[in-house]
N, CA, C and O of each residue as an XYZ file, in Angstrom:
324
protein
N     -66.995     55.458     24.016
C     -66.722     54.625     25.171
C     -68.030     54.422     25.945
O     -68.872     55.317     26.013
N     -68.177     53.254     26.513
C     -69.366     52.905     27.274
C     -69.347     53.632     28.613
O     -68.322     53.662     29.293
N     -70.477     54.215     28.988
C     -70.591     54.838     30.300
C     -70.995     53.743     31.283
O     -72.158     53.344     31.328
N     -70.039     53.262     32.064
C     -70.251     52.118     32.953
C     -71.308     52.412     34.017
O     -72.046     51.511     34.417
N     -71.390     53.649     34.475
C     -72.410     53.991     35.475
C     -73.813     53.899     34.880
O     -74.752     53.495     35.566
N     -73.959     54.271     33.616
C     -75.255     54.136     32.938
C     -75.642     52.669     32.835
O     -76.790     52.302     33.085
N     -74.672     51.827     32.463
C     -74.926     50.389     32.343
C     -75.338     49.814     33.696
O     -76.289     49.037     33.776
N     -74.632     50.191     34.753
C     -74.988     49.698     36.095
C     -76.403     50.114     36.476
O     -77.165     49.300     36.997
N     -76.764     51.364     36.226
C     -78.113     51.812     36.590
C     -79.170     51.113     35.742
O     -80.256     50.809     36.236
N     -78.867     50.856     34.479
C     -79.795     50.127     33.613
C     -80.033     48.718     34.153
O     -81.177     48.271     34.235
N     -78.961     48.021     34.520
C     -79.113     46.658     35.030
C     -79.799     46.628     36.394
O     -80.532     45.684     36.687
N     -79.578     47.636     37.227
C     -80.314     47.711     38.504
C     -81.804     47.843     38.233
O     -82.617     47.187     38.884
N     -82.160     48.685     37.280
C     -83.569     48.862     36.931
C     -84.156     47.570     36.358
O     -85.290     47.210     36.674
N     -83.395     46.879     35.527
C     -83.844     45.604     34.967
C     -84.057     44.581     36.075
O     -85.079     43.895     36.094
N     -83.106     44.472     36.995
C     -83.225     43.536     38.116
C     -84.465     43.842     38.950
O     -85.203     42.930     39.323
N     -84.699     45.119     39.245
C     -85.872     45.514     40.030
C     -87.163     45.190     39.291
O     -88.123     44.706     39.892
N     -87.187     45.454     37.997
C     -88.374     45.161     37.192
C     -88.684     43.661     37.203
O     -89.833     43.260     37.387
N     -87.651     42.838     37.006
C     -87.858     41.396     37.010
C     -88.379     40.914     38.360
O     -89.271     40.068     38.418
N     -87.825     41.449     39.438
C     -88.265     41.052     40.777
C     -89.728     41.450     41.002
O     -90.502     40.667     41.553
N     -90.105     42.642     40.585
C     -91.493     43.100     40.747
C     -92.452     42.310     39.872
O     -93.641     42.214     40.177
N     -91.943     41.746     38.792
C     -92.786     40.973     37.874
C     -92.882     39.504     38.276
O     -93.529     38.712     37.591
N     -92.244     39.141     39.381
C     -92.326     37.776     39.863
C     -91.237     36.850     39.356
O     -91.276     35.647     39.615
N     -90.268     37.394     38.638
C     -89.161     36.578     38.141
C     -88.008     36.630     39.131
O     -87.872     37.586     39.894
N     -87.190     35.605     39.109
C     -85.986     35.604     39.931
C     -84.883     36.287     39.140
O     -84.345     35.699     38.202
N     -84.536     37.514     39.501
C     -83.526     38.223     38.709
C     -82.145     37.610     38.890
O     -81.829     37.100     39.966
N     -81.315     37.652     37.845
C     -79.962     37.112     37.963
C     -79.076     38.042     38.777
O     -79.376     39.224     38.951
N     -77.987     37.485     39.268
C     -76.959     38.322     39.864
C     -76.282     39.032     38.694
O     -75.918     38.393     37.707
N     -76.117     40.325     38.800
C     -75.549     41.104     37.704
C     -74.252     41.752     38.176
O     -74.234     42.493     39.159
N     -73.177     41.463     37.464
C     -71.857     42.022     37.768
C     -71.418     42.885     36.595
O     -71.417     42.427     35.452
N     -71.047     44.127     36.871
C     -70.578     45.033     35.817
C     -69.214     45.568     36.242
O     -69.063     46.127     37.328
N     -68.238     45.390     35.381
C     -66.870     45.808     35.672
C     -66.369     46.767     34.601
O     -66.728     46.656     33.429
N     -65.544     47.696     35.018
C     -64.849     48.536     34.038
C     -63.786     47.677     33.358
O     -63.694     47.664     32.130
N     -62.973     46.950     34.155
C     -61.964     46.032     33.638
C     -62.070     44.731     34.426
O     -62.113     44.751     35.656
N     -62.110     43.625     33.738
C     -62.161     42.305     34.365
C     -61.120     41.411     33.719
O     -60.667     41.676     32.606
N     -60.745     40.357     34.416
C     -59.831     39.398     33.802
C     -60.564     38.694     32.669
O     -60.208     38.857     31.502
N     -61.582     37.913     33.005
C     -62.384     37.195     32.016
C     -63.804     37.096     32.570
O     -64.003     36.578     33.668
N     -64.772     37.579     31.836
C     -66.155     37.503     32.309
C     -66.579     36.049     32.481
O     -67.337     35.728     33.397
N     -66.101     35.175     31.614
C     -66.426     33.756     31.751
C     -65.852     33.195     33.053
O     -66.534     32.447     33.753
N     -64.615     33.544     33.384
C     -64.011     33.067     34.627
C     -64.785     33.570     35.849
O     -64.949     32.833     36.821
N     -65.256     34.801     35.807
C     -66.019     35.358     36.929
C     -67.309     34.571     37.131
O     -67.652     34.219     38.260
N     -68.021     34.295     36.045
C     -69.273     33.538     36.139
C     -68.996     32.109     36.615
O     -69.730     31.583     37.452
N     -67.951     31.484     36.090
C     -67.623     30.122     36.511
C     -67.216     30.068     37.980
O     -67.544     29.104     38.672
N     -66.511     31.081     38.466
C     -66.158     31.132     39.893
C     -67.410     31.202     40.762
O     -67.478     30.562     41.810
N     -68.397     31.980     40.326
C     -69.675     32.046     41.056
C     -70.315     30.662     41.128
O     -70.791     30.243     42.183
N     -70.323     29.965     40.011
C     -70.903     28.628     39.940
C     -70.148     27.660     40.858
O     -70.764     26.893     41.598
N     -68.821     27.699     40.805
C     -68.003     26.789     41.623
C     -68.172     27.043     43.115
O     -68.055     26.123     43.925
N     -68.447     28.295     43.476
C     -68.665     28.611     44.897
C     -70.059     28.209     45.366
O     -70.412     28.412     46.528
N     -70.844     27.643     44.462
C     -72.148     27.128     44.852
C     -73.303     28.085     44.670
O     -74.392     27.850     45.193
N     -73.082     29.163     43.934
C     -74.167     30.109     43.700
C     -75.312     29.421     42.973
O     -75.098     28.718     41.985
N     -76.521     29.626     43.462
C     -77.710     29.031     42.846
C     -78.398     30.017     41.897
O     -79.357     29.658     41.213
N     -77.909     31.251     41.858
C     -78.505     32.264     40.986
C     -77.818     32.288     39.631
O     -76.623     32.013     39.518
N     -78.584     32.618     38.614
C     -77.971     32.894     37.314
C     -77.107     34.142     37.475
O     -77.404     35.007     38.299
N     -76.057     34.230     36.701
C     -75.146     35.368     36.806
C     -74.896     35.950     35.421
O     -74.561     35.232     34.479
N     -75.063     37.247     35.318
C     -74.778     37.982     34.090
C     -73.588     38.878     34.388
O     -73.620     39.660     35.338
N     -72.549     38.770     33.593
C     -71.333     39.543     33.832
C     -70.973     40.309     32.566
O     -70.958     39.756     31.466
N     -70.687     41.581     32.745
C     -70.331     42.439     31.621
C     -69.110     43.259     32.013
O     -68.992     43.709     33.153
N     -68.203     43.448     31.059
C     -67.018     44.257     31.318
C     -66.730     45.139     30.116
O     -66.921     44.741     28.967
N     -66.270     46.332     30.407
C     -65.868     47.242     29.335
C     -64.610     46.710     28.647
O     -64.433     46.872     27.440
N     -63.743     46.073     29.432
C     -62.517     45.491     28.873
C     -62.162     44.243     29.663
O     -62.481     44.131     30.846
N     -61.495     43.299     28.992
C     -61.027     42.083     29.637
C     -59.518     41.969     29.429
O     -59.005     42.271     28.351
N     -58.818     41.532     30.468
C     -57.374     41.371     30.341
C     -56.987     39.950     29.959
O     -55.901     39.726     29.425
N     -57.874     38.977     30.231
C     -57.580     37.583     29.888
C     -58.795     36.933     29.234
O     -59.069     35.755     29.460
N     -59.515     37.693     28.431
C     -60.700     37.159     27.769
C     -60.347     36.027     26.818
O     -59.294     36.032     26.180
N     -61.244     35.062     26.738
C     -61.032     33.901     25.874
C     -62.122     33.873     24.815
O     -63.242     34.327     25.049
N     -61.793     33.350     23.678
C     -62.810     33.116     22.660
C     -63.503     31.787     22.926
O     -63.113     31.047     23.830
N     -64.510     31.490     22.153
C     -65.223     30.224     22.277
C     -65.045     29.417     21.004
O     -64.961     29.966     19.905
N     -64.989     28.096     21.174
C     -64.924     27.173     20.037
C     -63.783     27.510     19.069
O     -63.957     27.497     17.851
N     -62.635     27.804     19.632
C     -61.463     28.068     18.803
C     -61.378     29.477     18.241
O     -60.418     29.804     17.543
N     -62.362     30.316     18.531
C     -62.320     31.699     18.039
C     -61.591     32.570     19.054
O     -61.500     32.220     20.231
N     -61.080     33.687     18.601
C     -60.395     34.594     19.516
C     -61.396     35.589     20.090
O     -62.462     35.832     19.524
N     -61.022     36.145     21.216
C     -61.844     37.162     21.862
C     -61.432     38.517     21.290
O     -60.259     38.885     21.347
N     -62.371     39.242     20.750
C     -62.078     40.560     20.188
C     -62.288     41.615     21.255
O     -63.335     41.663     21.900
N     -61.295     42.450     21.432
C     -61.385     43.529     22.409
C     -61.405     44.850     21.662
O     -60.510     45.148     20.872
N     -62.419     45.621     21.920
C     -62.538     46.922     21.278
C     -62.252     47.999     22.309
O     -62.736     47.929     23.438
N     -61.485     48.971     21.930
C     -61.224     50.110     22.803
C     -61.810     51.340     22.164
O     -62.148     51.338     20.981
N     -61.929     52.385     22.943
C     -62.479     53.621     22.382
C     -61.581     54.146     21.256
O     -62.075     54.774     20.319
N     -60.274     53.898     21.337
C     -59.346     54.329     20.285
C     -59.643     53.595     18.984
O     -59.646     54.198     17.911
N     -59.893     52.292     19.082
C     -60.168     51.489     17.886
C     -61.500     51.894     17.255
O     -61.646     51.871     16.033
N     -62.458     52.258     18.082
C     -63.775     52.630     17.556
C     -63.715     53.942     16.781
O     -64.565     54.197     15.928
N     -62.718     54.777     17.071
C     -62.593     56.068     16.396
C     -61.976     55.951     15.016
O     -62.066     56.879     14.213
N     -61.341     54.801     14.733
C     -60.646     54.655     13.455
C     -61.596     54.347     12.329
O     -61.169     54.194     11.185
């Protein structure tokens, strides 16, 4: 299973590094469970956010596939099989 706190600290460090290097770091959202990461990013865009947004979730409850493909959800139970 993914350690979500490790992922959050990694992305904070990445954001800080990019800012110190003169880049405009993206807004980074990390969730244990989200409805759809795509919906979260699109909501940011619709609200007028001018920043790039990176969204990651350990699990999605309404994840969608792209181009007719299905969204695959892996759980720690499935990874053990």
